[in-house]
N, C-alpha and C positions, 0 to 999 in steps of 0.2 A: 521070564518075568524079570530076572535080574537086569538084563539089558535095558528093559523098559524103565525100571526104577532108576537106573543110572542116568537116564535121559530126562528125568523129572526133577524139577527144582522148586523148592518151596520158597516163596518170596513173602516175607513177613513185614508188613507195614507198621512201623513203630515210631512215627514222628509226631504223633499227637500228644496233647497235654491233658486231655480228659477234664476240662474245666467244670463240667456239670457234676463231677464227683468231688468238688471242693466241699469242705476243707480237708478231706482225706487225701485228695490228689493235689499236687503242686507242680510247678514248672520243672523242678529238679527231681520230683518223684511222681511222674504222671500215672494215669490210671493203669496202664499195662504193667507197672511195677508194684501194684498193690495186691494183697491177698484179700480179695473181696468174697469170693466163693471158692469152695474146694480147699485142698490142702497146700496149694502153692500160689504164687503170683500168676497173673493172667498171661504174661509173656512166656513164663517158663512152662505153663500148661500148654500154650500154643505150640511150643517147640517139642514138648513130650508127645503131643498128639500126632505130629507128623514124623518124628524120629523113628526109624525102623521101617517106615514106608519108603522114605528116600534116604540115601546115605547122608551122614551128618555134614559132610563137606558140600552137600547140595542144598543146605539151609542157608538162606541169605536174609539178613535183616537190613531193611532200608530205613534209615533214620537221619535226622539232622546231625551235623558235626557236633553241636553243643550237647546232644544227648548221647552220642555214641559211646563215649568213655564210661558214663554212668551205667549204661545198659551192659557194657562188657563186664564191669565189676559186679553188676547184679546177677549175671549169668554164671559167675565163677562157681557157685554152689552146684552146678550141673557137672562139675568135674571135667574129665577128658573131653566130653561132648562139647563143652563150651569153647575149647581151643580149636575145634574144627569148623565151627560156625563162622561164616564170612559176613562182612559188613560192607554195605554200599552207603556212602555218606553223601547226603544232600548238603550243599553249602547253606541252605536255608529252606524252610518249608514252602512248597509250592503246590500243595494239594495232591490228590492221588494220581492224576493223569501224568504229570511230570515225574513223580516218584516211580510209577510203574514203567514209564518210558525209559528212565535212567537204568532201572534193573534190566530191562529188555536189551539195551545195547551191551551191557556186561555179558549177559547170557548168549547174545547173538554171536559174540566173539568166541564163545566156547562151541556152540552148535546152534545154527538157525532153526533146526528141527527139534530143539529141546522144548519141553512142555513146562509152562509156568503155572504153579498153583499159588495164587495170590490170596493172602489171608491177612486180615487185621490182627493185631497182636493183643487186642483187649476184649475179645468175645468169650462168652461162656458156652462151652459145648461139652457137657458132662459125659456123653456116650461116645467114646472114641471109636468103638467097633462100627457103629452105624455110620459115623462120619466117614470112616475109611471105605466102607462099602459104597456109599454114595459117591465118594471121590473117584473110585474106580470107574463108575458109570460115566462121570463127567470127563474123565480122561479119554474114554472111548469116543466121546463126542468131539473132544479137542483134536484127536488124531485124524478125524475126518475134516479138519480145518474149520470147525465152528468155534465161536466164542461161547463158552458155557458158564452159567452162573447157577446159584442155588436159591430156590425160593422156599420160604417157610410158610406153611399153612396158617393163616391168622385164626386166632381164637377169640378175638375181641376187636372192636373198631378202634385201632391204634392210629393216632395222628402223628406219632414221632418217627415212623418208618416210611421209607419210600416203598412203592408197590410194583410188582411185575404182573402184567396180564398175559395169560397164555392163550394160544389158539387151541381150544379143546377138541377140535375136529380129530377123530382117531386116525384120519388119513395122513395127518402131519405129525403124528407121534412117532419118534424114532428110537426104538429099543428102550423105551422107558423115559426118554427125554422129550420135553415138550417144546414146540416152536414158540418163541416169545412174540407176542403181538405188539406190545408196547410197554414202556415204563411209565409210571406215574409218580409225580413228586409227592412229598408229604401232604396228605389231604386235610380238609376240614373234617370235623366229626361227622357231618352229614354224609360226605362222600365216603368216609371210612366205613360207615354203616352200610352204604350201598355196595362197596367192594366186598364186605363180609358176606352179604346175602347173595351176591352174584355167584360166588364159588370159583371163579376163574382168576381171582387176584391172590397173589402171594406176597408176603413181606420180602423185600430185597435184602438178602443176607450180607451183601458186600464181599462175597467170596467168589473168585473167578478162576477158570482154567482155560488155557489156550496155548497154542504154539507161539514161541517167541517170534517167528517170522510173520505169523498172522497178525499179532497185535501191532507189530511195527508197520505192516502194510495198512492196517486200519488207521493208525495214527497219521500215516502219510496221506491217507485219503480224506480224513475228517478234520485233522488238526495239522495242516501242512506247516504252519509256523513252528509248532512244537517239534515236528519231525526234523525240520532243517536245523534247528538248534541242537537237537539230540545228535544229529550226524556230525555237527561241528565238535561237540563234546567227545563223541566217539573217536574222531580223528585225533584230538588232543590226548586222549587217554591211551589209545591202542596203536597209533601209528608212530613208531619209535624213531623214524628217520627225520622227524621234525627237529630243527636246530634249537628249539626252546628248551631251556633247562626245566627240570621237573617242577620246581617251585613256581616258575613262571607259567607252566602249563596249568598247574592247579589254580593259580590266580585267574587265568583266562577262562577255565571251566566255571569258576565261581561267578564271573561276570556274565557268562552265557546263561547260566542257570538262573541268576537273579533277574534276567530280562524276561523270563517266561511268565505267561499268564497263569494265574492260579485257577485251575479248573479241575473238576472231579472226573474220574474215569467214567462214571455213570452218565454225566451230562455230555462229556466230550466224545465218547465212543459208543457206549452201550445203547443209548437212546437213538443213535443215528445209524447203527449197523443193521443190515438186513439179515445177518446170519448168526442170530443168537438163539441158543437153546437153554432150557432150564431143567435142572434136576429137582423134583419135589423132595425136599429134605425129609428124611425119616428120623433125623436126630433132633434132640432138643437144642434150642438155640436162643441166645439173647445177645444183643450188641451192648448191653449194659450202658445204654445211652443216658440214663438218669437214675437217681436213687430209687424211683418207683419200679425200675426194671428188676430190682431184687425180689419183688413179689413173684416173679416167674421162676426163679432159680434157687431160692432159699426156703427151706421148710418153715412154716409158721406155727405159732402156738394155737391153742384152741380158740383164742379171740382174734386170730388173724394178724398177730403182731410178729415182727422180726426183731428180736432183742439180741444184740451181740456185744460182748465185752462186759464191763463191770456195771451192770444195770439192775435196778429194782423197779418193777412196775406194778401199779394197782389200778385195775379197772380200765385200761386203755383198750382200744379196738382198732384193728387195721392200720397200725402205725409201725414205723421203722425207727429203732433207736440203736445207734452205734456209739460206743464209748471205748476209751482206752483204759488206762490205770485209774483215772479219776471216776468215782461213783457218779452215775447219772440216775436220778430217781424221777419217775414220771407217774402222774396220777390223772386218770380220766381223759387221756388224749383220744382223739378220733381222727383218722386219716391224716396223721401228721408224720413229719420226718424230723428227727433230732440227731445230729452228728456232732460229737464232742471230740476235740483234740486239745493238746496242751495250750495252744495259743489262739484257737478260734473255735466258735460253736455256731452251728447252723440250726435254725428252727424255721420250718416252713410247712405249709399245708401241702399235701401230695399233689394237688392240682396246679401248683406253681413251681414245681421242682425244675422245670426247664429254664426258669429265670435265674438259677444259681450262677450262670455264666455272667449275668449282669453284675453280680457282686464282684466276681473276679475282674471284670473290666473296670469297675470303680476302684478296686484296690490298686490296679495297675496305673490308672490315671492319677491317683493320689500319691504314688510313689511308696506305697506300703509293701512290706516284705511278705505278708501272709499269703500271697499267691505264689511266691517263689520257693520258700523253704519251710520245712517244719522246724520246730524247736530242736528236735534231734535229727541230725543228718548222718546217714550211713556213708562211710568211706571204705575203700578197699583195705585200709589198715585198722579200721574199727569204727568209731563214731564220735561226734561231739554234740553237746547239748548247750544251747544258749540259755544261761540262767538269768541274766539281767543285761540290759543295754541302756545306756544313757548318753548324754552329750559328752563326747570325748572318751568314752570307755565302753568295754564289753567284757562280760565275765562268762567263761565257758567251763563246762566239765568235759574233759577229753579222755576217751578210753581207747587204749591201744591193745590189740590182740597180742598174745605171746609171739615173739619173734618179728613183730611188725615194726616198720619205721617210716617216718614221714620223709618227704623230700628234703634235700639240702636247699635251703631257701633263705630269703631275707625280705624284710618289709621296709618300704620307703617312708611310711607315714605313721608307724606305730611301734611302740616297745611292748614287750611281753614279760610278765612275771609268772613263773611256774611254781606251784606248790604240789608236791607229791602226796597224794592221799593214800594210795595203796600200791604195792609193787615197788620196783626199782627202775628208775629212768636212766638211760644212757644218753648223755647230752654232748653234742658237738657244737662248740661256739668259737668262731674265729680260729679254726684249726686245732683248738684244744678239745680233748675228749675226757669226760669225767662222769662219775655216777652220782645220782641224787637219790637218796633213800626216803622212805616214808617219813613224813613230818619235816622234811628238808625242802629248801627252795633254791631257785636260781633266777637270774635276770638276763633278758635278751634285749640289748639296746636297739634303737633304730639303726637301719643299714648294717646289720651284723649278720653274716652268714651263720646259719644254725640248723641243727637237725635233732629230732627227738626219736628215740628208739626204745623198744621194750626187749631187753636181752633175756628176760626171765621166762618162766613157764606158767605164770599166772597173769591175768590181765593187769595192765598198768592204768591207773587213774590219776589224773592231775587236774587241778584247778588252774585255769589260765586267765590272768587279768591283763587285758589289753588297754593301753592308754595312747592317745594320739588324736590328731585332727581328723583322721579317717580310719575307721575300724571295720571296713567291709571286706568280704572274702576275696575280692579281686586284687587286693594289695599283697600279692604273693609273686615273687620272682624266683623261679626254680632253676637250679643248676644241675641237679642230679636227682633222678626219681626212678625207683624200681618198677613203677606202674606206667611208665611211658608218658608222663604228663609234662615233660620239659619242652 
């Protein structure tokens, strides 16, 4: 079994932003990095679910370049395991077929006969043992050169999921796996009711198992343009006798990838292949596609409510209320969703939660920040909280962990004034290094190289006042950084 496990690779797709979980999810803190259910964030739960079944170095995270660094920092709490996990970076998001194809060419260069277990990073699967038992069955099907997926038995007429129809003829059942007859897109409520009563339809879980060689051959057959581009990228990445320098190869890979059509693996491959099997999932599952999905995975009170955080409720029914530190008090709600964060609050009826993405689109179109960042942003060195922002200024509270330090950097468009609230700051400014104690301050002019460190054993907190024509986060030029961000 050890040899088999060493040939199995977990490919975790983590490029999405989870807009339907706004305002809790943001571009820089997507759904997979949230602790929505269970004792950990969704992506760390996904890793823990598969770790031990495959070696940690066989865990691959596929994400976009702009999210990779944040995810790496987010996984540091996993300790030594985090250092063994490998990343495959997409230059930009191009849906699941290109992402899986990119992972396949990486694994193909290790072993064409390797088996890929493809999993989204943001699903809730509380029963790990049942999941792994079903996974073993799926692997047996993949070894026979089938594409294998998992279907979840529906318990209601759900319109938010795609469906899988199986051929229930016992003559085509293969050791507990079912032959897939067809896939169905997200249905109307009338069709969903028909699927539920039919008994041969299952929710499409979006989890797949196959040989690397087989998925590449399917891509070549059904998505030839994608296949040709992937082969070009493979040549640039893995054929070292090319005269191009590494940075030029990276640029060429990015251009190739940007040219790809955005297409899902379901539509591009699974719906077209003739050799798809399905494992009927014995494990509880939710893709957490919207706020109402919490009804499936979080225990409710006697009135059917889910109340999380600092909440007080009187007389509400079948409602979801999420809050942080600020008290949220509700009275007499019915079938409602209320989500409160320091800078944005969502209030909607349950039957319209799918429209939350429209709010995110509107924020993006209007140039608002509430879809990008939370007021408090976690960083590998600690965190910062935006206290106030106006024309030409921004005020932050910055917290540094003991022993942490920011990059050596400068700003072209703003100055900074630091006031130490607690702890002792070690400041480097234009080559000079000095300490700033509690209730003391220092000034960082525009175009001045500087660095902030916490040399102490307790957290350092400062208030930072920025002044300038431009006070956004991308006005940072780094010269040295222990977190590899230069």
